[in-house]
N, C-alpha and C positions, 0 to 999 in steps of 0.2 A: 545268154542269158547275162544281163548287166552285172558288171563288177559290184561287187559289195564290200562293205566297209563293215567291220566288226566295232561296235562302241562299248563305251564301259559308264558307268554312271559316277560323275565326279563331284559335284555338288548343286549347292543353290546360289543366285543372285538373284536379290527382291527386285519385283518389274517394277519400278516407277510408273507408267503409263497406265497400270490395269490395277485398282485397287482389290485387294487380297488376292494376285496372281503372283505367281512365283516362276521365275527363270531356271528351268532344270538342265543342267552343265550336261552334255554328252559328249567324253572324249573318246576320240579317234584310236584304237589302240595298236600302239609303235606307231605312231603318227603324232603332230602338233596342230589337231584342228579342231574346233570347237563346234558343234551344235546343241543351238540353245534350245527347248523347247516352252513355251509356256502353260504353266499347270495352276489346279486351282488349290485353294488352302486344304482342306482335306485331303487328296491326293498327296502334296506335298508332305501334310504330316505323316501320312503312311509311309511317304520315301525315306523322313528323316529317321522314324524310329529304325527301320531296318538299316540303313546307313550306320546309325551308332550300335547296332545288336544291342538294340534295348526291346524288351516286351511292353507295348503297352499294357493297361490295367484291367481291358478287356478285349477280346482279339478283335483286331479290325476288319473290314471287308473282306481287305486281301489278304489276310491270313485264313479268314474262311474259305475264300478260293482254294486256297494252298491245300490247306485240309481235306477238301472235298476232289480235288485234282488226286489226291493221295489215298485216299479210299477207296475211289472207282479204279486205283491202277492207271490213270492217264498222266501222260508227261508232256511238259512244256516244252517241245523242241526247240522250239525257238521264237523271238518276236523280229518282227520285221514292219520296220517303218519306211513306206514303199511309196509315198504321194506326198506334196508340199500342195496347196489349194486353197486360195482366198486365206493365209494366213494361220492354215491349221496343216497339223504336221497328220498325215492318216494312218494307222498302223494296222497288223493284224498277227493274233496269236497263232502260233502252227503248233497242235496237239498230237499226238500218238497214242493211241489206244490200241494194243497187241498189233498188227498191221495194218491198223485203219489208219489215214492221218487225215484230219480236221483241220480247215482253217477259219478262222472267226478274225468280224471285225472287233477292233477295240479303240478305244481312247489309248494313245499316246501314253499317256502319266497311270491308266491302269496297268496298259500290257510290261510297263518297266515298273513298277509295283510289284507286280505278278512275279516278272522275270527276278527281281533280286533275292526274292522269297526261294524261288526252287532254285536257283544257280543255272537258268539257262541265258545262254548269249542273245546278246540285241545286235542287229543288223539295220541298216541302210546302204540307201544304193550310193553310189559313187558321183552318181546327178545331182543328187541331194547335198551332197557334203559341196562339190564344188560350188552350185550357185545359192546354200544358203550358211554353209559354215564359216567360223571365223578363223584365220591364222594364228596362231601365239608365236613368238619370237623361239625360232632354233635354237639357238644358244641357251638362254632360260631355259628353256622346256628338257634339254637334257640333260645339265646340271642339276635339276629335280629328281629325286629317286621315287621309287614308286611309294614307299615310306613314307616319305614327304608329304607326296599329291594328295593319300590317303587321310593326313592329320589336319593337313591344309582344308581337306573336303570336310572333314567333323567341325572347324572350325568357322566355315561358310556357312554352315546350317543354320537357321535362323530360327531362334528358339521360343520366339514371341508365337509361331503357331501352336504350341501345346498350351496346355490348358493348366490349373493349376494343379489339379491331380494328376495329370502327366508329367512335371515338369517335377513332382515331390517325389514320384517313383523312380523316376531317372535319376533324382539326387542322392534318392537312397541307394540307389544301385549305384552310382560314381564313389560315393565314399566309403561304401565295401569292398568296392573294386581298386581301395585305395588311388583314384584319377582325382587327384582335388585341383585343379585347373578347369575339368568340366565339371565340377562338383561348385563351385566359384562361379560359371557361368549360370547355372542353372539357380544358383541362389540369388544372383543379380536380378535376372528374369523373374522368379518369384515376386523379389520387392517389390520390383516395377509393377506386375501384375496386382497387389494387396494395395499397392499408394492411388493405383486408381478407384479401388473398390470405398 
């Protein structure tokens, strides 16, 4: 079996070439390579909510899937990004129910969104990392702690993905948690949306 690389979700970068698409940045655990996967706005929004540890006003599709898995006593063992073809990453989710293992084909964005909610590991192949990852400066990467990396991820999330009611819900949560820096970002985004109306 080919060597596998464990990944964690680092954040987003806006994709200039595709309108309404975002670059989901996955980071090699214990390494300096980054893999970018293009995701659509709804999936990016769902992932952003989870990265912020925020609850949307109503459960999103990925929240519903997590609940269904839990109610049926099914565990998401892992997500595997196993192939890259014609500009698309192919993924599967590997489920366990008692002694039964089930593999299901999935869009990478959906698989990652569900994995974040179930705290399941995400893997890819060494070959995919060799062919499609970007290597960041090792010295700069070593100077960044995990906590700093998480804080940077929070800053990189594009709040323009969220609608007004979602922004207002996050704003209330940020103020209640005394996270005034986040509250300021959310207030600015709300103002932008109000000015566009």
